[in-house]
C-alpha positions in Angstrom: -14.6 0.7 -21.9 -11.0 1.6 -21.7 -8.2 -1.1 -22.3 -5.7 -2.2 -19.9 -2.1 -0.9 -20.4 1.2 -1.8 -18.8 4.1 0.1 -17.5 6.8 0.2 -14.8 7.6 2.6 -12.2 11.0 3.2 -10.3 10.1 3.3 -6.5 13.0 3.5 -4.2 15.6 0.6 -5.0 13.2 -1.4 -6.9 11.0 -1.2 -10.2 7.2 -2.1 -10.1 5.2 -3.4 -13.0 1.8 -2.0 -12.9 -1.4 -2.4 -15.2 -3.7 0.6 -15.5 -6.8 2.1 -17.1 -7.8 5.7 -17.4 -4.3 7.3 -17.4 -6.0 10.5 -18.7 -8.1 10.9 -15.7 -7.0 13.0 -12.5 -8.2 11.0 -9.5 -6.1 8.0 -8.6 -7.2 4.5 -7.4 -4.4 2.3 -6.4 -5.4 -1.3 -6.1 -3.4 -3.9 -4.2 -3.6 -7.6 -4.8 -3.0 -10.3 -2.0 -1.3 -13.9 -2.0 -1.0 -15.5 -4.4 -2.3 -13.2 -6.8 -0.8 -10.3 -8.8 -2.1 -7.2 -10.8 -4.5 -9.7 -12.8 -6.8 -10.3 -9.9 -8.3 -6.7 -10.8 -8.5 -7.4 -14.5 -12.5 -7.1 -14.4 -12.7 -3.9 -12.1 -9.7 -1.9 -13.8 -11.8 -1.1 -16.9 -14.8 -0.2 -14.9 -13.0 2.1 -12.8 -10.7 3.4 -15.9 -13.8 5.0 -17.4 -13.8 7.9 -14.7 -10.8 7.5 -12.6 -7.1 6.5 -13.0 -6.9 2.9 -11.9 -3.6 1.3 -11.3 -3.0 -2.4 -10.0 0.8 -2.9 -9.4 2.3 -6.3 -9.0 3.6 -6.0 -5.6 7.4 -6.4 -5.0 8.2 -9.8 -5.4 5.3 -10.9 -7.5 5.1 -11.6 -11.3 6.9 -8.9 -13.2 8.1 -6.7 -10.5 11.4 -6.8 -8.9 12.1 -9.5 -6.4 14.6 -8.2 -3.8 16.5 -11.1 -1.9 16.0 -11.9 1.8 13.1 -11.9 4.2 13.6 -8.5 5.6 13.0 -6.9 2.2 9.4 -7.9 2.7 8.8 -6.1 6.0 5.8 -4.0 6.2 7.7 -0.7 6.0 8.9 -1.6 2.6 5.6 -2.5 1.4 4.0 0.8 2.9 7.0 2.7 1.1 6.1 1.0 -2.1 2.7 2.1 -2.2 3.4 5.6 -1.3 6.2 5.9 -3.6 4.2 4.5 -6.4 1.5 7.3 -6.0 4.4 9.8 -5.9 5.8 8.4 -9.2 2.2 9.0 -10.6 2.1 12.3 -9.4 -0.7 12.2 -7.0 -0.5 13.5 -3.3 -3.7 12.0 -2.5 -5.4 8.8 -3.8 -8.0 6.0 -3.0 -6.8 2.8 -2.0 -8.6 -0.6 -2.8 -7.0 -3.8 -1.5 -7.5 -7.6 -1.2 -5.9 -10.1 1.3 -2.3 -9.3 1.8 -2.8 -6.3 0.0 -5.5 -5.2 2.5 -2.8 -5.5 5.3 -0.6 -3.3 3.6 -3.4 -0.7 2.7 -4.5 -0.7 6.3 -0.8 0.2 7.3 -0.8 2.8 4.7 -4.0 4.5 5.9 -2.7 4.3 9.7 0.7 5.6 8.9 -0.3 8.2 6.2 -4.0 9.3 6.6 -3.3 12.6 5.0 -2.6 10.6 1.7 -5.7 8.5 1.6 -8.9 9.8 0.2 -10.8 6.6 1.0 -10.0 2.8 1.6 -11.9 -0.3 0.4 -10.9 -3.5 1.8 -12.1 -6.8 0.3 -11.7 -10.0 2.6 -8.6 -8.6 4.4 -8.5 -8.4 8.3 -7.7 -5.4 10.3 -4.4 -5.8 11.8 -5.4 -5.5 15.4 -8.5 -7.5 15.3 -6.9 -10.2 13.3 -4.0 -10.4 15.7 -6.3 -10.8 18.7 -8.2 -13.8 16.8 -4.9 -15.3 16.1 -4.2 -15.3 19.7 -7.7 -16.2 21.2 -10.2 -17.5 18.7 -9.9 -21.3 18.2 -11.7 -21.0 14.8 -9.6 -18.4 13.4 -6.5 -20.1 14.7 -7.5 -23.4 13.0 -8.3 -21.6 9.7 -5.0 -20.0 9.7 -2.5 -22.9 10.2 -1.5 -22.3 6.6 0.4 -19.2 7.8 2.6 -21.2 9.9 3.0 -23.7 7.0 4.0 -20.8 4.6 6.8 -19.8 6.9 8.5 -23.1 6.7 11.7 -23.3 4.8 11.6 -24.8 1.3 7.6 -24.9 1.2 7.9 -23.4 -2.2 9.0 -26.5 -3.7 5.6 -28.0 -2.8 4.0 -25.0 -4.0 5.7 -25.3 -7.7 5.6 -29.2 -7.7 3.5 -30.7 -10.7 2.9 -27.3 -12.3 1.7 -25.6 -9.2 -1.1 -28.3 -8.5 -1.2 -28.1 -4.8 -1.6 -24.2 -5.0 -4.0 -24.0 -7.7 -6.2 -26.9 -6.1 -6.0 -24.9 -2.7 -7.0 -21.6 -4.3 -8.6 -21.7 -7.4 -9.6 -25.1 -8.6 -13.2 -24.9 -7.4 -13.8 -21.6 -9.2 -12.3 -23.0 -12.4 -14.5 -26.0 -12.1 -17.4 -23.9 -11.6 -16.7 -21.6 -14.6 -15.9 -18.6 -12.5 -12.5 -18.5 -13.7 -11.1 -19.7 -17.1 -8.2 -21.7 -18.4 -6.8 -18.5 -19.5 -6.8 -17.3 -15.8 -5.4 -20.5 -14.8 -2.4 -20.1 -17.2 -1.9 -16.5 -16.3 -1.5 -17.5 -12.5 1.0 -20.2 -13.3 2.9 -18.0 -15.4 3.0 -15.3 -12.6 3.9 -18.1 -10.0 6.8 -19.5 -12.2 8.5 -16.3 -12.7 12.3 -16.8 -11.4 12.4 -16.1 -7.7 8.7 -15.0 -7.4 7.5 -18.0 -5.0 10.2 -17.5 -2.6 9.5 -13.7 -2.6 5.7 -14.2 -2.3 6.2 -16.5 0.8 8.5 -14.1 2.2 5.6 -11.7 3.0 4.5 -14.5 5.5 7.8 -15.1 6.8 8.5 -11.2 7.5 5.2 -11.0 9.3 5.0 -11.2 13.1 1.6 -12.6 12.9 1.3 -16.4 13.4 -1.7 -18.4 14.7 -1.2 -19.2 18.5 0.0 -22.7 19.5 -1.5 -24.5 22.7 1.3 -22.8 24.6 0.6 -19.3 23.5 -3.1 -19.3 22.9 -5.1 -16.7 24.9 -2.2 -14.5 25.8 -3.6 -11.9 23.6 -2.0 -9.9 20.8 0.0 -7.4 23.3 -1.1 -4.7 20.6 -2.4 -1.1 21.5 -5.7 -0.6 19.5 -5.3 3.1 19.7 -2.2 2.7 17.4 -4.3 0.9 14.8 -7.1 3.4 14.3 -8.1 4.1 10.7 -9.2 7.8 10.5 -10.2 7.7 6.6 -13.5 6.6 5.1 -13.6 3.0 4.6 -15.7 0.4 2.9 -15.3 -3.4 3.8 -16.7 -5.6 1.1 -16.7 -9.3 2.8 -17.4 -12.6 1.2 -18.9 -14.4 4.2 -18.1 -17.8 2.9 -14.4 -17.1 3.2 -12.4 -20.3 3.8 -9.5 -18.6 5.5 -10.9 -15.5 7.3 -13.9 -15.9 9.7 -16.7 -13.5 9.8 -15.6 -12.5 13.5 -13.1 -10.3 11.7 -15.8 -7.8 11.2 -16.8 -7.9 14.9 -15.6 -4.5 16.5 -14.3 -2.9 13.3 -16.4 0.3 14.1 -14.1 0.7 17.2 -10.9 0.9 15.0 -12.4 2.6 11.9 -14.0 6.1 12.2 -16.1 6.1 9.1 -17.0 2.5 8.3 -19.4 0.8 5.8 -19.6 -3.1 5.6 -21.2 -4.6 2.5 -21.7 -8.4 3.1 -21.8 -11.0 0.4 -23.2 -14.3 1.9 -22.4 -16.8 -0.8 -19.0 -15.5 -1.8 -15.6 -16.9 -0.6 -12.3 -15.2 -0.3 -11.7 -14.6 -3.9 -14.2 -11.8 -4.2 -13.0 -10.2 -7.6 -13.2 -13.6 -9.3 -16.5 -14.8 -7.9 -18.3 -11.5 -7.8 -16.4 -9.1 -10.3 -19.4 -6.9 -11.2 -20.5 -6.5 -7.6 -16.8 -5.7 -6.6 -16.5 -3.1 -9.4 -19.7 -1.5 -8.8 -19.3 -1.2 -5.2 -16.0 0.3 -5.5 -17.0 2.6 -8.0 -20.0 3.8 -6.1 -17.6 4.4 -3.2 -15.3 6.8 -4.9 -18.1 8.4 -6.9 -19.7 9.3 -3.5 -16.6 10.7 -2.0 -15.5 12.6 -5.1 -19.0 13.9 -5.3 -19.1 15.1 -1.8 -16.0 17.3 -2.8 -17.8 18.9 -5.6 -18.9 22.5 -5.3 
């Protein structure tokens, strides 16, 4: 199985760090992490994909070893989309597969919607479609309740709580149960703490939430609807959604109506898996992604 290598790419005004496997292979598979992760969340999938494809997992801007531009505006979705397209350009690929989790999925959906001509296929792991999620945040009591952390993360100074006591609150909120169950190791815990404590990283990571227009509705705003036009959020590329149904943040209603906004949709449900799919079901995630890419690459063979 191919080893993981590290490199950097100048993309626009910033430099992104990325991990990769299979650089000798032609077909590019870009893998985008979410909050509060970094390239490392794909450590078990990168070598599997790298045996056949060029698998690349960047630290998104603001995270770990990538540049951390100052200011909330630097984390607007248009910059995040440009980073992904720019990284593909740097790697010399006009068309590529996009695999993404959590916040990375929000970015991946945006790339696929804005640049369908660049995307061969899209794999989403527990990341909501932007239109469906916006509607749920406006109208669905359960999703509103489960998303209060989004409003909390937008508050000034919350990074101090995140980093207090060596990141205890954030580690407990995210990965502690999985460490206790043996699904993640002390090495994994140390890797995340090292990434979170990179100078400026926690503020940059939270700026993704601060730059987003999406917030859970209040009593005053609930039921008004998102005001978004679903036609502007249609996905016209083949899409596989892998969904851990025990997700503590994203309810299963995020899957309802997906077929109305995605032309070519396959859903793989994982009943006993929570939000952190790549850690809880690493082999399943790797095999499903690999089979998806194989299938669509195979369809292109003469």
